N, C-alpha and C positions, 0 to 999 in steps of 0.2 A: 864663231868657234864656241863649242860647248865647254863649260868648265868641267873639271874632273869629277866634281861632286855629282853632276847630273848624268854621268856615264853609267852604264850597267856595271855591276860588280866586276865582271871579267875584264873590263877595260880600265879599271882604276889603276893609276900609277902606284908603284911601291910594293905591289904584290905580284908574284909570278903566276898565280892562278887562284881560283876561287877557294881552294883548300887552305892556302896561306892566309887569306883574309879571314876565313872562318876561324882558324886557329888563333889569329890575333884578336878577334872579337871575343873568343872564350877567355883568353888571358886577361882581357880588360873587364870581364864581368865582375861585379862587386857583390859581395854578400851584404846583407843588412835587412832593413825592413822598410816597407812603404808606410807612410803616415808617421804617427808618433813613435819615437824611439823608446826602447825599454828604459833607458836611463832617464828620459824625461818623465815617464810614467812612475818611476820609483822616486823621483825628486820630491822631497817634502813628506815622504812616508814617515810616520810617527809610530813609536813602539806602542802596541795595543790597537793599532788601526787595521782596517780591512782595505784591500786594494785589488781590483780586477785588472789584470794586465792583458791587453789585447795585442797580439803580434801578427803582422802580415809579412812573413819572410819573403825575401827575394831568393828564388831557387835557380841555380845555374841550369842552363839548357844543355842537354847532352848533344854532342855532335851527331850521334847516331839517330837522333830524333825520337828515341824511345821515351815513352811516357812513364812517369813514376809518381808516386804519391808519398806524403808524409805518413809514416806508420807510428812514430813515437817522438815525443819532444820532452825536453827537460829544462827547468829553470832552477839553477843552483844559486844560492846566496850564502857566502862564506865570509868569515872574519879574516881569513888569510887565503890568498890566492893559491898557495901551495899545499893547503890542508887537503886531506883525503875527502872525497865526496861523502856527504851525509847520506844516510839511508833514505831512499826515495819514499816520499809520502809518510814518513815517520814523524813523530813529535819533534818540533824544532827546539834547539838549545841556543845558548848564548853564542856558540860558534857558527850557527846558521842552520840551514835546512835545504831540502830539495823537493820540488814538485815534478812528478813524471806523469805525462798525460798521453792518452790514446784517443781513438774516436769515440770511446764510451764516456758519457758525461758522469763525472764523479763530483758530487757536491763538496765544496771546500778544497778541491784539487784543481779541476779544470777539464778541458776537452779540446781535441782537435776538431774545430767546428767545420772545416772544409779541408779535406786532404788533397784535393786536386789543385785548387788555387789556394795555397795554404793560408789558413786563418786559425790561429791558436789562442786559447784563453787559459790563463793561469789565475787561480783564485788564491790570493794571499789573504789569510784570515787573521782576525785579532789573536786567535790562539797561536798562530805562527809568529807574530811579531812581538808578543808580550815577552818571551824569554830573551829577545835580542837586546843588546846593550845600547842605550841611547847615547848620542853624541860620539858614535864610533863609525869609522869607515867600514862599510861592507862591500864586498866584491860580488859581482854576479856574472853569469853567462847563460845564454840560452842556446841549446843545441837541438838539432832535429835529426832523426834517422829516417832515411828514405826507404821505400819499398825494395830498392835494389841493394840495400845495405850501406849506402854512402852516408857519411856523417858530416854535418856542417855546423859550424859555430855561427849562429845568426848575428849575435851581438854580445859584447862583453864590456864591462866597465865597473865603476864604483859609485857609491852614493853614501851620504851621511844620514844615519837614522836619527830622526828628531826625538826630542824629549817629550813625553806625554805630560800634559798640564792638567787637563780634566780627566779624572780617573773614574768618575761615575759611569756605570753601564746600565742603570735601570732608572 
């Protein structure tokens, strides 16, 4: 006797038909990233430091099978989760800042490196982190907009910004 696991999808117990199993699989899809999480990449960030954040988002598959790409992505870092969003790509302040990227490479901002199999790069510069307050908890989230207009929050969390010890830059 074959186990249910080895049976074709249409014969697996617990689902009336293939559409029911497909819907259940979509409900179970998780958003997030492959590889290093953003929170892990932000850990240890010190005021005045530079950090390149690489994000490999997990994009939910559409039931229709339609293909889509990432058209825009944001990385917001804020002192308060409920504060309004900072102006994208403007000078950062003690309350935070936001990077907005597209497929065009912008030095000091970042780029969508691959829109089909999403690969995002956010460039946090020393000029971004200097105005932030050391030993303070900052909150972040990364969102992406798909070519069909869908928005997804890839990851969100918090981190403590470290105190700069060495101030020399030359």
